[in-house]
C-alpha positions, 0 to 999 in steps of 0.5 A: 186495854188490859195489855197496856198496864202489863207493859207499863209494869214490865217497863217499870220493873226493868227500870228498877231491876236492870241496875240491881241485876247488873251489880251496879246497885246492891239491895240495901241490907238495912235502912241506914243512910249509907246503905240507901245512898250506895243504892241510889248512887249505883242506880243513878250511876248505872243509868247515866252510864247507859245513857252515855253509851246509848248517845255515844253510839248514835 
């Protein structure tokens, strides 16, 4: 049972790190609405593009 939490943590980390590492979502430098908006927009845009690519390949 100790392996399942580790796998869940890895999946959550990849969910958040893939957009950052690809350059789609830059880490906010300060906590302004504009910076947070750019981050969330890049994050959501990355996953929308990834899902479109995945479903178009099917």
